N, C-alpha and C positions, 0 to 999 in steps of 0.2 A: 800300774799305775790311775791315781784314780782318776775317778766321772769328770771332779773342778779341776785337775791337769791337763784332761783331753779336751776341755771347754776351748771354744775361741773365745780369748779376751773380746775380738773387733767386736762378736754376736749379744745383745740383749737376749738372754733364754725364753724372756717373757715375749717378748715380739717375734723373734726370730729373726730379728731383722738388725742393718747395720747399727753399732752404738752409732752419740756421735763423734765425729771425726772429724780432722781435716781429709780425710780422704772420702768423704764421700761429696757429691756434689752440691747434694742440700745445704750441708756445711760451709764449702766455698763460697759458693753464692752468696750467702747467709754473710760474711766474712767482707766480699766484696762490695755489696749492697753497702755496709754499713763503715768503709772507708768511701764509698764514692758519693753516700750521699751525708756525711763525716758526722750520724746519727742523727738526734734532734734538734741540739745545737745548729749543724751546718743547715739543717732545714729549715728552721726558724731563720737565720741568718739570710740564707737563699729568697725567701719569702720576704725579706724587710721592706724593698723598695718598692716593689707591684703591692702591699697593701697602704704603706703610709702614702705614696701616690692616691690610690683610689681613695682610698678614706677622706683625705684633704681636698682633693678634688672634689667629690660627694658635697660634702661639708662648704667648702670656702670659694667654690667654682675656679678658685686661682690658677692658674698653670703653673707662674715662676714659683710661690708656694710650696707648691704640693710637690714639684723638682726637685726642691730644697729640702724640703724637711727629708723628703726620701734617698735623695744625696748624704745628710747628714747620720741618717742613720744608721746607713751604711758606714760612715766613719766614724762612728761609736764605734761600732764592732771591732770593726777593724782597729783601731787606739788598746777598747782592749783584748783582742789577740794580740797584739804587739808588748803590752805590759805585760801580758804571764808567757810569752814568746813559744803561741802557738801557733799551726798553721793556718796561715792567710786564705787561703785555697776555694775555701766559701766564701768568704768576703768577697775576696777576689771573682766569684763567679758573679755575686748580687752587685757589686760595682758593676762588673761589664753589662748586665741587665739591665739599670736605671742608665749609663751612658749610653747604649742604644737605644734606649724608650724618649731619650732627650734628641739625636741624633735626629732620629724621625719624626719630633716635633719641632725643630728647624727645620727641616725638610718642606713640613706643613705651613709654619709659620713663613716662609721664603717663596712658596706657591698662595700667598694671599688667605690659609687660613684663618680664624679667629681660634678664641681660645678653645670650646668647644671641637676645631675640626685639630687643634694641638693633640687634644687631650685623649680623641679615638685613633689618631699619629700613636701615637704613644705605647698603647697595645694592639697595633699588628706584629710589631718582631716577636711577639710569642706568640701570634698566632702562627706565623709563619715560620717559625723553628719546630712546633708540635706537626704542624703538618709536616717537616722534613722529614720528620722521628718518625711518622703514620706510616712515612711511606716507607722509608728505610728498613723499621722492624716488620711492618706486616711483607715485604720482599724478598724480607730473608727467612720468614717462617715459609712463603709458596716456594721458594726457593730450594725448602728442606736443609735450610745454612742458619738455623734462628743466630739472633745477634748474641742473644745470652751463652750460646754455645760459646764463641771467642773468650767471653771469661771464664771458663773451662780452662780451653788451653792455655789460658795465658797463662796459668798455674803448674799446670799437668804437666809442662817440660816437653809440648807436639803443639803446636799453636790449631792443626789440624788432626789430630787422632781422635777426639772424643766424637768426631762425626763418623767412625765407624762402627759406633757403638749404637745401635736401634734406641735401645732404652736411654743413653742420653740425650738424643738428637729429640726423642720425646717428650724427654722432663723440660726441657731448653725453649722447644717452642712454646708450650702450655704460658712458661714462664716470660716469653719474650710479648707473647700476644699480651696476656696483664699486662706488663709493662707498657704496652702503646694505646692499653686502650683510655684512660684517660685524657689522653695529651688529642686519641681522635675524636671521641665523645665531644670534648672541648670545641675541637676547628668544626663540626657539624653542629655543633650549635654555634660559636662565636662568630662564625665567620662567614654566613650570612647576614648576620644583626653587623654586623660591623663595613660590610658593602654596601646593603641599606643603608647603614647611616654616609658614609661615605660619598655614594650619590644623589644623595636627600629625598631618595622614599621614603624616607621617616626620618622624625628627628633626628637631631645632630645629641642632643643634651640626651633623647631617651636612649640612641644605640650608644650611647656611653653608661651609663644607667646599667641597661639591660646588662652588655658585657661585663661592666663591673660586677656584677652580683653572681653571673654564672660564674667568671673565674672567682670569686673568694668565695660565694655560696656553693655551686653544684660540687666546681673544680674539685676544692681542700675535703669534701665530699668523697669524691670518685678515686683522690686520691687515696682519702682513708681505706676506702673498699675495697682497692687495689691491693694495697699495702696487707690486707688483713689477710686476702685471698695468694698471695705469696708467701703469706708466713703462714698458710697453712698445707701449702701445697712443698712448704721446705719442711714442717714439722716432722714428714716422714724418714727424712734421713735415710735413705733405701740404694742410692746409687754409685755404688763404689765409681772412684776417680782411675781409671784403669793405667797406671806406669807404662812407659815406654818399653819396648822388647828388652833393649838391652839395660835398663833401672832394671827389667825385673829379675833379668838372667845375673844379673851384678849382685841382686839380693842385698839385706841390709847390711851397711857400710860400721865398720869398729867406731866406738865416738872416741 
């Protein structure tokens, strides 16, 4: 038998690490991220309501116009998806975002808030959702059951078996911390400003402006940084997904 015949085709001889395959945790997470975020298009569609609302409010100070334009942006994205017969999941996420923001503006209006109060209320759901994710993901890491690990379990055939491998737990913990960092920083910075604006400690328009800048400026910078770090962590492709014992005993199935 030649050396080439004896070589393991799943291992890169240059690095002595597993080649990029769906059998590694890193490759699986990349695939899961692409599916959950929808690629560049899905990310853009999810950002449509917040970007349009913020820009229109800062330029016109017209809460109704900002909500209408944000909703129209979602509607256009939806029509394009329907014409192309592609999934509307990511547009639905955007629609849910602006609908939730609208509900909070109505609550503020019914409480006697003016347009500035309503604009500030629009940002509250995003802050609360980020806070929830931060607590949930952070707790999962501290308990050594990182949330990303359940993504591994969803495709490995056993939802909990990944936790028996310390290397997988370590990688998933790192990824989970990175996932939560943009939201956590956003809550730490936007939350106090929102509270100061809502309580009247600072001018409401000033609070809206600061929260808007933090969300559109710093928020996207943090996301890009986090995604870059995730890509770096996943580029190594070195943590194999272990099959369930019965799968390993059965061996490869005939095609």
